[in-house]
PASEBA-1860 file (N, C-alpha, C; in nm, 3 decimals):
! residues 111
1> XXXXXXXX> -4.638/6.178/4.091/-4.658/6.037/4.143/-4.636/5.916/4.046 ~ -4.559/5.825/4.083/-4.550/5.701/4.003/-4.581/5.581/4.074 ~ -4.654/5.504/4.030/-4.703/5.372/4.064/-4.631/5.249/3.986 ~ -4.552/5.181/4.044/-4.483/5.056/3.983/-4.584/4.950/4.004 ~ -4.594/4.854/3.906/-4.672/4.749/3.913/-4.660/4.639/3.796 ~ -4.716/4.520/3.839/-4.706/4.406/3.722/-4.852/4.351/3.716 ~ -4.887/4.327/3.595/-5.020/4.262/3.570/-5.046/4.144/3.641 ~ -4.934/4.061/3.678/-4.947/3.929/3.733/-4.925/3.932/3.868
9> XXXXXXXX> -4.932/4.045/3.940/-4.906/4.064/4.094/-5.058/4.071/4.146 ~ -5.101/3.994/4.232/-5.212/3.994/4.309/-5.248/4.123/4.375 ~ -5.144/4.162/4.449/-5.168/4.299/4.539/-5.175/4.417/4.443 ~ -5.113/4.412/4.336/-5.133/4.513/4.220/-5.268/4.527/4.157 ~ -5.324/4.410/4.150/-5.466/4.409/4.097/-5.579/4.449/4.196 ~ -5.529/4.417/4.327/-5.623/4.473/4.432/-5.635/4.627/4.440 ~ -5.524/4.676/4.439/-5.512/4.816/4.468/-5.520/4.902/4.328 ~ -5.530/4.838/4.217/-5.522/4.921/4.087/-5.640/4.987/4.069
17> XXXXXXXX> -5.760/4.958/4.088/-5.885/5.031/4.076/-5.892/5.152/4.170 ~ -5.848/5.129/4.292/-5.839/5.215/4.393/-5.744/5.338/4.344 ~ -5.620/5.291/4.309/-5.526/5.399/4.273/-5.583/5.491/4.153 ~ -5.649/5.414/4.065/-5.677/5.481/3.938/-5.804/5.575/3.968 ~ -5.879/5.538/4.068/-5.991/5.639/4.104/-5.931/5.767/4.161 ~ -5.845/5.737/4.261/-5.767/5.849/4.326/-5.694/5.930/4.243 ~ -5.633/5.878/4.149/-5.538/5.945/4.066/-5.625/6.054/3.966 ~ -5.744/5.993/3.930/-5.831/6.095/3.854/-5.870/6.209/3.921
25> XXXXXXXX> -5.902/6.183/4.053/-5.941/6.313/4.148/-5.816/6.392/4.171 ~ -5.705/6.338/4.201/-5.593/6.430/4.223/-5.544/6.507/4.114 ~ -5.563/6.446/3.980/-5.505/6.519/3.889/-5.602/6.631/3.846 ~ -5.737/6.605/3.873/-5.831/6.720/3.846/-5.812/6.831/3.957 ~ -5.731/6.799/4.051/-5.710/6.912/4.155/-5.798/6.888/4.293 ~ -5.858/6.770/4.292/-5.916/6.725/4.424/-5.899/6.592/4.450 ~ -5.903/6.542/4.578/-5.876/6.405/4.600/-6.018/6.321/4.591 ~ -6.010/6.191/4.628/-6.149/6.134/4.627/-6.202/6.130/4.773
33> XXXXXXXX> -6.127/6.194/4.869/-6.175/6.214/4.990/-6.271/6.335/4.996 ~ -6.403/6.319/5.021/-6.523/6.426/5.022/-6.473/6.526/5.118 ~ -6.395/6.517/5.223/-6.384/6.606/5.334/-6.269/6.684/5.305 ~ -6.184/6.673/5.204/-6.070/6.740/5.184/-6.102/6.858/5.095 ~ -6.008/6.958/5.111/-6.026/7.071/5.018/-5.946/7.044/4.894 ~ -5.952/7.138/4.808/-5.891/7.133/4.662/-5.744/7.136/4.676 ~ -5.676/7.060/4.588/-5.521/7.076/4.572/-5.486/7.215/4.519 ~ -5.372/7.246/4.578/-5.320/7.377/4.537/-5.194/7.350/4.463
41> XXXXXXXX> -5.123/7.235/4.456/-5.018/7.210/4.386/-5.043/7.109/4.269 ~ -5.023/7.132/4.157/-5.063/7.024/4.040/-4.989/6.911/4.061 ~ -5.053/6.809/4.039/-5.005/6.665/4.059/-5.010/6.581/3.939 ~ -4.917/6.519/3.874/-4.914/6.443/3.759/-4.887/6.283/3.817 ~ -4.951/6.194/3.746/-4.963/6.069/3.792/-4.928/5.981/3.664 ~ -4.832/5.878/3.687/-4.778/5.791/3.592/-4.790/5.641/3.649 ~ -4.833/5.556/3.588/-4.805/5.398/3.625/-4.715/5.347/3.519 ~ -4.619/5.270/3.605/-4.514/5.214/3.518/-4.506/5.061/3.543
49> XXXXXXXX> -4.557/4.987/3.443/-4.558/4.836/3.447/-4.422/4.790/3.448 ~ -4.411/4.679/3.548/-4.294/4.589/3.548/-4.306/4.492/3.430 ~ -4.208/4.496/3.357/-4.205/4.408/3.237/-4.059/4.346/3.230 ~ -4.029/4.261/3.138/-3.889/4.216/3.113/-3.812/4.356/3.060 ~ -3.850/4.420/2.979/-3.791/4.543/2.930/-3.771/4.644/3.044 ~ -3.859/4.663/3.141/-3.834/4.763/3.247/-3.771/4.709/3.378 ~ -3.770/4.580/3.396/-3.729/4.520/3.533/-3.585/4.575/3.572 ~ -3.492/4.559/3.496/-3.356/4.595/3.534/-3.331/4.748/3.560
57> XXXXXXXX> -3.418/4.829/3.475/-3.406/4.976/3.497/-3.470/5.007/3.644 ~ -3.581/4.960/3.668/-3.646/4.977/3.781/-3.574/4.924/3.905 ~ -3.510/4.817/3.901/-3.426/4.788/4.013/-3.282/4.856/4.030 ~ -3.224/4.871/3.903/-3.092/4.929/3.919/-3.109/5.087/3.932 ~ -3.185/5.141/3.875/-3.195/5.280/3.854/-3.284/5.359/3.963 ~ -3.403/5.288/3.984/-3.503/5.350/4.070/-3.493/5.263/4.213 ~ -3.438/5.169/4.222/-3.432/5.091/4.334/-3.565/5.035/4.394 ~ -3.638/5.007/4.289/-3.777/4.934/4.321/-3.763/4.791/4.324
65> XXXXXXXX> -3.748/4.736/4.448/-3.719/4.596/4.437/-3.851/4.511/4.480 ~ -3.965/4.573/4.519/-4.080/4.508/4.523/-4.203/4.573/4.470 ~ -4.311/4.519/4.431/-4.419/4.594/4.375/-4.547/4.537/4.449 ~ -4.655/4.619/4.459/-4.676/4.740/4.413/-4.600/4.857/4.483 ~ -4.539/4.959/4.430/-4.460/5.050/4.497/-4.478/5.190/4.439 ~ -4.496/5.287/4.531/-4.526/5.421/4.461/-4.426/5.531/4.512 ~ -4.391/5.618/4.437/-4.295/5.707/4.448/-4.364/5.859/4.439 ~ -4.332/5.946/4.525/-4.360/6.092/4.499/-4.242/6.170/4.463
73> XXXXXXXX> -4.256/6.234/4.357/-4.144/6.328/4.323/-4.187/6.466/4.318 ~ -4.087/6.556/4.376/-4.092/6.711/4.364/-4.024/6.742/4.221 ~ -4.086/6.825/4.151/-4.009/6.885/4.036/-3.881/6.935/4.058 ~ -3.852/6.990/4.157/-3.715/7.062/4.189/-3.617/6.970/4.266 ~ -3.662/6.881/4.344/-3.594/6.800/4.447/-3.596/6.653/4.414 ~ -3.664/6.605/4.323/-3.665/6.459/4.288/-3.750/6.377/4.388 ~ -3.700/6.237/4.419/-3.772/6.182/4.501/-3.790/6.227/4.642 ~ -3.925/6.241/4.693/-3.926/6.293/4.836/-4.017/6.196/4.921
81> XXXXXXXX> -4.082/6.085/4.863/-4.150/5.982/4.954/-4.157/5.874/4.862 ~ -4.162/5.752/4.934/-4.172/5.626/4.859/-4.239/5.536/4.966 ~ -4.319/5.442/4.911/-4.394/5.339/4.992/-4.448/5.221/4.914 ~ -4.401/5.113/4.982/-4.460/4.976/4.934/-4.603/4.979/4.973 ~ -4.692/4.957/4.877/-4.836/4.958/4.893/-4.904/4.818/4.874 ~ -4.864/4.725/4.962/-4.936/4.604/4.956/-5.059/4.563/4.971 ~ -5.132/4.660/5.019/-5.282/4.639/5.046/-5.364/4.773/5.047 ~ -5.493/4.786/5.053/-5.566/4.894/5.047/-5.533/5.000/5.150
89> XXXXXXXX> -5.501/4.950/5.276/-5.466/5.042/5.386/-5.327/5.126/5.345 ~ -5.225/5.049/5.288/-5.112/5.114/5.261/-5.119/5.206/5.147 ~ -5.206/5.169/5.057/-5.233/5.261/4.931/-5.290/5.404/5.000 ~ -5.405/5.369/5.061/-5.464/5.488/5.141/-5.385/5.575/5.211 ~ -5.287/5.529/5.286/-5.172/5.599/5.353/-5.111/5.682/5.266 ~ -5.059/5.623/5.149/-4.974/5.690/5.054/-5.051/5.803/4.993 ~ -5.183/5.787/4.948/-5.276/5.877/4.881/-5.299/6.001/4.978 ~ -5.323/5.947/5.094/-5.358/6.070/5.210/-5.225/6.161/5.219
97> XXXXXXXX> -5.098/6.100/5.216/-4.984/6.178/5.220/-4.976/6.267/5.092 ~ -4.998/6.209/4.996/-4.996/6.297/4.856/-5.100/6.410/4.864 ~ -5.232/6.366/4.908/-5.338/6.471/4.917/-5.300/6.588/5.010 ~ -5.232/6.562/5.135/-5.191/6.653/5.223/-5.088/6.747/5.163 ~ -4.972/6.673/5.097/-4.879/6.759/5.052/-4.934/6.857/4.944 ~ -5.037/6.788/4.861/-5.079/6.879/4.746/-5.149/7.017/4.786 ~ -5.202/6.997/4.914/-5.268/7.123/4.969/-5.174/7.205/5.051 ~ -5.045/7.165/5.054/-4.938/7.245/5.136/-4.949/7.210/5.266
105> XXXXXXX> -5.003/7.108/5.309/-5.011/7.060/5.442/-4.884/6.992/5.512 ~ -4.785/6.952/5.420/-4.671/6.885/5.453/-4.557/6.976/5.410 ~ -4.469/7.001/5.508/-4.343/7.064/5.467/-4.240/6.978/5.460 ~ -4.201/6.916/5.363/-4.097/6.827/5.352/-3.962/6.906/5.379 ~ -3.855/6.826/5.459/-3.737/6.884/5.458/-3.657/6.862/5.324 ~ -3.650/6.966/5.225/-3.595/6.930/5.100/-3.460/6.989/5.100 ~ -3.418/7.045/5.194/-3.290/7.115/5.178/-3.164/7.039/5.224
END
């Protein structure tokens, strides 16, 4: 999982603490949702800040046009999910997708 953000972005600041709390849980093998079972697929999380040095790479190479933005990568297939997470509800939707995938609950068409 990669989260793209900027320090000056109000939406990024609103969702930042929620994302970090969720990411600590998913990296340990469980989500922050108390009703969910433990993760069966290991998840790595990275936060990538938008700066002058990274902006052209993010736009040109990764097609990240707006922030905050999240990508879910599969180690064999690359990018399999992306979502603009402008508010808490968007972030929760993305985190739920990753939680479900990490437990084997979503079968992405990767072929």
